[in-house]
N, CA and C atoms as a LAMMPS dump frame, in Angstrom:
ITEM: TIMESTEP
0
ITEM: NUMBER OF ATOMS
384
ITEM: BOX BOUNDS ff ff ff
-5.0000000000000000e+02 5.0000000000000000e+02
-5.0000000000000000e+02 5.0000000000000000e+02
-5.0000000000000000e+02 5.0000000000000000e+02
ITEM: ATOMS id mol type element x y z
1 1 1 N -174.223 434.66 -206
2 1 2 C -174.088 434.796 -207.427
3 1 3 C -173.746 436.251 -207.722
4 2 1 N -172.778 436.452 -208.601
5 2 2 C -172.456 437.823 -208.969
6 2 3 C -172.527 437.951 -210.478
7 3 1 N -173.14 439.016 -210.92
8 3 2 C -173.312 439.285 -212.346
9 3 3 C -174.007 438.132 -213.066
10 4 1 N -174.884 437.4 -212.382
11 4 2 C -175.63 436.322 -213.018
12 4 3 C -174.847 435.033 -213.217
13 5 1 N -173.593 434.971 -212.746
14 5 2 C -172.77 433.778 -212.92
15 5 3 C -172.417 433.221 -211.544
16 6 1 N -172.775 431.973 -211.276
17 6 2 C -172.437 431.374 -209.993
18 6 3 C -170.923 431.332 -209.802
19 7 1 N -170.454 431.434 -208.553
20 7 2 C -169.019 431.379 -208.291
21 7 3 C -168.417 430.042 -208.711
22 8 1 N -167.157 430.043 -209.087
23 8 2 C -166.396 428.843 -209.447
24 8 3 C -166.884 428.159 -210.719
25 9 1 N -167.661 428.825 -211.513
26 9 2 C -168.11 428.242 -212.766
27 9 3 C -168.421 429.356 -213.744
28 10 1 N -167.644 429.427 -214.803
29 10 2 C -167.902 430.501 -215.761
30 10 3 C -168.475 429.986 -217.072
31 11 1 N -168.582 428.677 -217.246
32 11 2 C -169.135 428.112 -218.468
33 11 3 C -170.598 427.732 -218.223
34 12 1 N -171.444 428.085 -219.174
35 12 2 C -172.873 427.811 -219.062
36 12 3 C -173.348 427.176 -220.355
37 13 1 N -173.922 426.006 -220.247
38 13 2 C -174.583 425.374 -221.378
39 13 3 C -176.074 425.608 -221.16
40 14 1 N -176.759 426.098 -222.189
41 14 2 C -178.168 426.396 -221.981
42 14 3 C -179.07 425.702 -222.988
43 15 1 N -180.258 425.381 -222.501
44 15 2 C -181.363 424.864 -223.305
45 15 3 C -182.53 425.799 -223.04
46 16 1 N -182.971 426.512 -224.035
47 16 2 C -184.074 427.442 -223.855
48 16 3 C -185.25 427.039 -224.728
49 17 1 N -186.415 427.382 -224.271
50 17 2 C -187.671 427.115 -224.974
51 17 3 C -187.974 425.626 -225.124
52 18 1 N -187.583 424.827 -224.132
53 18 2 C -188.008 423.422 -224.116
54 18 3 C -189.502 423.409 -223.818
55 19 1 N -190.267 422.752 -224.635
56 19 2 C -191.715 422.782 -224.519
57 19 3 C -192.252 421.369 -224.315
58 20 1 N -193.175 421.25 -223.36
59 20 2 C -193.822 419.967 -223.114
60 20 3 C -195.224 420.212 -222.572
61 21 1 N -196.115 419.293 -222.857
62 21 2 C -197.475 419.36 -222.336
63 21 3 C -197.603 418.407 -221.156
64 22 1 N -198.33 418.87 -220.134
65 22 2 C -198.496 418.04 -218.938
66 22 3 C -199.766 418.451 -218.206
67 23 1 N -200.105 417.654 -217.22
68 23 2 C -201.182 418.015 -216.295
69 23 3 C -200.528 418.859 -215.208
70 24 1 N -200.976 420.105 -215.09
71 24 2 C -200.416 421.009 -214.084
72 24 3 C -201.508 421.988 -213.664
73 25 1 N -201.725 422.126 -212.38
74 25 2 C -202.698 423.089 -211.899
75 25 3 C -203.548 422.552 -210.769
76 26 1 N -204.26 423.478 -210.135
77 26 2 C -205.068 423.134 -208.961
78 26 3 C -206.563 423.056 -209.258
79 27 1 N -206.996 423.623 -210.363
80 27 2 C -208.418 423.657 -210.684
81 27 3 C -208.836 422.378 -211.408
82 28 1 N -210.1 422.013 -211.238
83 28 2 C -210.608 420.781 -211.852
84 28 3 C -210.334 420.731 -213.354
85 29 1 N -210.591 421.842 -214.069
86 29 2 C -210.381 421.832 -215.516
87 29 3 C -208.911 421.624 -215.857
88 30 1 N -208.005 422.087 -214.979
89 30 2 C -206.575 421.901 -215.233
90 30 3 C -206.154 420.442 -215.068
91 31 1 N -206.872 419.712 -214.267
92 31 2 C -206.564 418.304 -214.035
93 31 3 C -207.069 417.433 -215.186
94 32 1 N -207.899 418.006 -216.06
95 32 2 C -208.472 417.276 -217.187
96 32 3 C -207.807 417.613 -218.521
97 33 1 N -207.093 418.722 -218.581
98 33 2 C -206.556 419.233 -219.838
99 33 3 C -205.046 419.417 -219.737
100 34 1 N -204.338 418.855 -220.685
101 34 2 C -202.885 419.041 -220.71
102 34 3 C -202.575 420.492 -221.076
103 35 1 N -201.616 421.072 -220.386
104 35 2 C -201.202 422.444 -220.63
105 35 3 C -199.734 422.473 -221.021
106 36 1 N -199.363 423.487 -221.753
107 36 2 C -197.982 423.631 -222.2
108 36 3 C -197.168 424.392 -221.169
109 37 1 N -196.011 423.849 -220.835
110 37 2 C -195.023 424.571 -220.038
111 37 3 C -193.761 424.715 -220.881
112 38 1 N -193.057 425.796 -220.651
113 38 2 C -191.845 426.089 -221.405
114 38 3 C -190.723 426.308 -220.396
115 39 1 N -189.607 425.615 -220.607
116 39 2 C -188.483 425.714 -219.689
117 39 3 C -187.266 426.311 -220.363
118 40 1 N -186.532 427.093 -219.589
119 40 2 C -185.184 427.521 -219.936
120 40 3 C -184.277 426.947 -218.865
121 41 1 N -183.247 426.239 -219.283
122 41 2 C -182.26 425.684 -218.356
123 41 3 C -180.897 426.284 -218.668
124 42 1 N -180.263 426.867 -217.681
125 42 2 C -178.876 427.302 -217.756
126 42 3 C -178.113 426.412 -216.792
127 43 1 N -177.128 425.667 -217.31
128 43 2 C -176.431 424.668 -216.494
129 43 3 C -174.936 424.931 -216.48
130 44 1 N -174.365 424.853 -215.295
131 44 2 C -172.927 425.024 -215.156
132 44 3 C -172.197 423.809 -215.705
133 45 1 N -171.196 424.063 -216.53
134 45 2 C -170.352 423.008 -217.076
135 45 3 C -168.929 423.547 -217.176
136 46 1 N -168.004 422.665 -217.332
137 46 2 C -166.631 423.058 -217.631
138 46 3 C -166.33 422.5 -219.012
139 47 1 N -166.238 423.361 -219.995
140 47 2 C -166.11 422.901 -221.387
141 47 3 C -164.664 422.721 -221.837
142 48 1 N -163.695 422.995 -220.974
143 48 2 C -162.3 422.993 -221.42
144 48 3 C -161.844 421.651 -221.971
145 49 1 N -162.196 420.541 -221.322
146 49 2 C -161.775 419.225 -221.817
147 49 3 C -162.414 418.934 -223.172
148 50 1 N -163.686 419.267 -223.319
149 50 2 C -164.37 419.04 -224.584
150 50 3 C -163.783 419.909 -225.689
151 51 1 N -163.476 421.147 -225.366
152 51 2 C -162.902 422.051 -226.363
153 51 3 C -161.529 421.559 -226.819
154 52 1 N -160.757 421.036 -225.878
155 52 2 C -159.415 420.556 -226.207
156 52 3 C -159.465 419.269 -227.029
157 53 1 N -160.424 418.384 -226.722
158 53 2 C -160.483 417.076 -227.384
159 53 3 C -161.434 417.044 -228.58
160 54 1 N -162.366 417.98 -228.619
161 54 2 C -163.418 417.985 -229.643
162 54 3 C -164.212 416.68 -229.606
163 55 1 N -164.469 416.184 -228.386
164 55 2 C -165.11 414.887 -228.161
165 55 3 C -166.342 415.068 -227.283
166 56 1 N -167.494 414.607 -227.76
167 56 2 C -168.763 414.715 -227.034
168 56 3 C -168.703 414.069 -225.65
169 57 1 N -167.851 413.065 -225.49
170 57 2 C -167.755 412.361 -224.208
171 57 3 C -167.144 413.216 -223.104
172 58 1 N -166.608 414.365 -223.46
173 58 2 C -165.993 415.242 -222.472
174 58 3 C -166.865 416.443 -222.121
175 59 1 N -168.118 416.387 -222.5
176 59 2 C -169.014 417.503 -222.203
177 59 3 C -170.389 416.989 -221.838
178 60 1 N -171.286 417.889 -221.539
179 60 2 C -172.663 417.552 -221.219
180 60 3 C -173.439 417.315 -222.513
181 61 1 N -174.096 416.181 -222.603
182 61 2 C -174.91 415.847 -223.772
183 61 3 C -176.258 416.537 -223.609
184 62 1 N -176.389 417.719 -224.178
185 62 2 C -177.606 418.499 -223.972
186 62 3 C -178.823 417.871 -224.637
187 63 1 N -178.63 417.059 -225.656
188 63 2 C -179.77 416.345 -226.248
189 63 3 C -180.334 415.342 -225.239
190 64 1 N -179.447 414.646 -224.527
191 64 2 C -179.896 413.689 -223.513
192 64 3 C -180.628 414.407 -222.383
193 65 1 N -180.129 415.574 -221.98
194 65 2 C -180.803 416.351 -220.935
195 65 3 C -182.2 416.742 -221.414
196 66 1 N -182.292 417.276 -222.625
197 66 2 C -183.579 417.726 -223.161
198 66 3 C -184.577 416.574 -223.229
199 67 1 N -184.155 415.426 -223.762
200 67 2 C -185.056 414.278 -223.885
201 67 3 C -185.534 413.808 -222.517
202 68 1 N -184.631 413.769 -221.545
203 68 2 C -184.999 413.29 -220.208
204 68 3 C -185.975 414.25 -219.527
205 69 1 N -185.7 415.542 -219.621
206 69 2 C -186.558 416.54 -218.99
207 69 3 C -187.941 416.555 -219.645
208 70 1 N -187.994 416.565 -220.959
209 70 2 C -189.283 416.573 -221.662
210 70 3 C -190.076 415.309 -221.342
211 71 1 N -189.411 414.159 -221.343
212 71 2 C -190.091 412.912 -220.997
213 71 3 C -190.659 412.937 -219.591
214 72 1 N -189.895 413.479 -218.654
215 72 2 C -190.368 413.591 -217.27
216 72 3 C -191.582 414.502 -217.168
217 73 1 N -191.499 415.659 -217.804
218 73 2 C -192.598 416.625 -217.733
219 73 3 C -193.873 416.037 -218.329
220 74 1 N -193.762 415.37 -219.468
221 74 2 C -194.94 414.826 -220.149
222 74 3 C -195.699 413.821 -219.294
223 75 1 N -195.017 413.133 -218.395
224 75 2 C -195.682 412.13 -217.559
225 75 3 C -196.031 412.664 -216.175
226 76 1 N -195.686 413.916 -215.895
227 76 2 C -195.939 414.477 -214.565
228 76 3 C -197.378 414.961 -214.432
229 77 1 N -197.839 415.031 -213.19
230 77 2 C -199.19 415.523 -212.882
231 77 3 C -199.167 416.288 -211.569
232 78 1 N -198.374 417.338 -211.488
233 78 2 C -198.263 418.123 -210.266
234 78 3 C -199.353 419.189 -210.207
235 79 1 N -199.622 419.65 -209.008
236 79 2 C -200.565 420.751 -208.819
237 79 3 C -199.88 422.104 -209.012
238 80 1 N -198.661 422.237 -208.535
239 80 2 C -197.972 423.527 -208.525
240 80 3 C -196.778 423.561 -209.477
241 81 1 N -196.581 424.701 -210.127
242 81 2 C -195.384 424.867 -210.957
243 81 3 C -194.139 424.83 -210.087
244 82 1 N -194.264 425.229 -208.837
245 82 2 C -193.134 425.175 -207.914
246 82 3 C -192.638 423.741 -207.745
247 83 1 N -193.565 422.808 -207.617
248 83 2 C -193.199 421.398 -207.464
249 83 3 C -192.562 420.867 -208.741
250 84 1 N -193.153 421.181 -209.878
251 84 2 C -192.592 420.73 -211.149
252 84 3 C -191.178 421.263 -211.339
253 85 1 N -190.967 422.534 -211.083
254 85 2 C -189.638 423.131 -211.239
255 85 3 C -188.624 422.458 -210.318
256 86 1 N -188.996 422.25 -209.086
257 86 2 C -188.088 421.623 -208.119
258 86 3 C -187.74 420.201 -208.532
259 87 1 N -188.712 419.432 -209.002
260 87 2 C -188.451 418.044 -209.407
261 87 3 C -187.576 417.979 -210.652
262 88 1 N -187.779 418.883 -211.603
263 88 2 C -186.926 418.913 -212.79
264 88 3 C -185.492 419.266 -212.384
265 89 1 N -185.33 420.241 -211.514
266 89 2 C -183.989 420.615 -211.057
267 89 3 C -183.309 419.435 -210.362
268 90 1 N -184.028 418.746 -209.496
269 90 2 C -183.471 417.576 -208.803
270 90 3 C -183.05 416.505 -209.802
271 91 1 N -183.865 416.25 -210.8
272 91 2 C -183.571 415.246 -211.815
273 91 3 C -182.274 415.581 -212.558
274 92 1 N -182.147 416.8 -213.028
275 92 2 C -180.956 417.198 -213.785
276 92 3 C -179.712 417.102 -212.914
277 93 1 N -179.786 417.602 -211.689
278 93 2 C -178.618 417.575 -210.81
279 93 3 C -178.237 416.153 -210.41
280 94 1 N -179.217 415.27 -210.299
281 94 2 C -178.958 413.886 -209.906
282 94 3 C -178.419 413.048 -211.067
283 95 1 N -178.937 413.252 -212.279
284 95 2 C -178.638 412.35 -213.386
285 95 3 C -177.559 412.839 -214.351
286 96 1 N -177.168 414.09 -214.258
287 96 2 C -176.196 414.637 -215.202
288 96 3 C -175.066 415.347 -214.45
289 97 1 N -173.893 415.443 -215.066
290 97 2 C -172.74 416.068 -214.398
291 97 3 C -172.842 417.598 -214.42
292 98 1 N -173.829 418.091 -213.698
293 98 2 C -174.117 419.524 -213.637
294 98 3 C -174.022 419.959 -212.175
295 99 1 N -173.083 420.827 -211.822
296 99 2 C -172.96 421.242 -210.427
297 99 3 C -174.015 422.256 -209.992
298 100 1 N -174.566 423.016 -210.944
299 100 2 C -175.603 423.996 -210.617
300 100 3 C -176.467 424.244 -211.837
301 101 1 N -177.656 424.769 -211.58
302 101 2 C -178.52 425.145 -212.689
303 101 3 C -179.44 426.285 -212.285
304 102 1 N -179.879 426.971 -213.299
305 102 2 C -180.922 427.992 -213.18
306 102 3 C -182.044 427.536 -214.101
307 103 1 N -183.241 427.418 -213.566
308 103 2 C -184.383 426.915 -214.317
309 103 3 C -185.478 427.97 -214.317
310 104 1 N -185.953 428.278 -215.504
311 104 2 C -187.08 429.209 -215.661
312 104 3 C -188.236 428.411 -216.241
313 105 1 N -189.374 428.412 -215.548
314 105 2 C -190.542 427.667 -215.984
315 105 3 C -191.66 428.655 -216.288
316 106 1 N -192.19 428.58 -217.494
317 106 2 C -193.26 429.455 -217.953
318 106 3 C -194.508 428.605 -218.177
319 107 1 N -195.57 428.917 -217.462
320 107 2 C -196.865 428.263 -217.667
321 107 3 C -197.726 429.239 -218.476
322 108 1 N -197.477 429.228 -219.763
323 108 2 C -198.15 430.15 -220.678
324 108 3 C -199.664 430.017 -220.544
325 109 1 N -200.326 431.161 -220.493
326 109 2 C -201.781 431.16 -220.435
327 109 3 C -202.359 430.974 -219.051
328 110 1 N -201.544 430.959 -218.027
329 110 2 C -202.057 430.74 -216.673
330 110 3 C -202.896 431.917 -216.18
331 111 1 N -202.58 433.102 -216.639
332 111 2 C -203.311 434.307 -216.239
333 111 3 C -203.773 435.018 -217.507
334 112 1 N -205.046 435.243 -217.603
335 112 2 C -205.588 435.963 -218.769
336 112 3 C -204.94 437.34 -218.856
337 113 1 N -204.455 437.669 -220.029
338 113 2 C -203.828 438.965 -220.248
339 113 3 C -202.329 438.975 -220.029
340 114 1 N -201.792 437.879 -219.519
341 114 2 C -200.345 437.778 -219.302
342 114 3 C -199.772 436.748 -220.267
343 115 1 N -198.755 437.129 -221.017
344 115 2 C -198.14 436.214 -221.961
345 115 3 C -197.288 435.154 -221.291
346 116 1 N -196.691 435.508 -220.163
347 116 2 C -195.821 434.574 -219.464
348 116 3 C -196.074 434.654 -217.964
349 117 1 N -196.193 433.491 -217.346
350 117 2 C -196.35 433.391 -215.907
351 117 3 C -195.496 432.218 -215.461
352 118 1 N -194.696 432.405 -214.443
353 118 2 C -193.878 431.291 -213.996
354 118 3 C -192.945 431.673 -212.889
355 119 1 N -191.817 430.982 -212.856
356 119 2 C -190.842 431.23 -211.801
357 119 3 C -189.456 430.868 -212.278
358 120 1 N -188.479 431.333 -211.522
359 120 2 C -187.08 431.011 -211.768
360 120 3 C -186.504 430.483 -210.464
361 121 1 N -185.825 429.327 -210.551
362 121 2 C -185.142 428.793 -209.37
363 121 3 C -183.689 428.527 -209.734
364 122 1 N -182.834 428.568 -208.737
365 122 2 C -181.431 428.217 -208.893
366 122 3 C -181.09 427.175 -207.852
367 123 1 N -180.435 426.115 -208.285
368 123 2 C -180.075 425.029 -207.381
369 123 3 C -178.654 424.575 -207.644
370 124 1 N -178.022 424.055 -206.607
371 124 2 C -176.654 423.559 -206.674
372 124 3 C -176.636 422.162 -206.087
373 125 1 N -175.852 421.272 -206.686
374 125 2 C -175.692 419.931 -206.113
375 125 3 C -175.052 420.045 -204.753
376 126 1 N -175.446 419.172 -203.867
377 126 2 C -174.94 419.208 -202.497
378 126 3 C -173.427 419.008 -202.455
379 127 1 N -172.888 418.215 -203.399
380 127 2 C -171.458 417.928 -203.375
381 127 3 C -170.658 418.877 -204.273
382 128 1 N -171.305 419.888 -204.815
383 128 2 C -170.606 420.83 -205.717
384 128 3 C -169.958 421.96 -204.954
């Protein structure tokens, strides 16, 4: 990646501040209480066909991505944010025409005194 843009893709569709509550964590109290996670998704797309046609069918339906990701997170019960991030990335790459993505997951409140705690992963479809 150079200058924050993956090679062979200069268009990025992003969804930031997607919020969902889920069971996430390793401690007993975390397994009993839903916690909020916040995701930022930057996804590679080619918008030229959509721009030329002005037709939603020629681009990524970001509302569908958001609904699917939020629905998945709400029903998940992982121990690690690493697992949740990886599964969300796999879901997006498998179900939507996205050749690559960058996912930032924030588990707000995980560390006392820290406003944001989380990770960033970047993944590419195997056939991209």
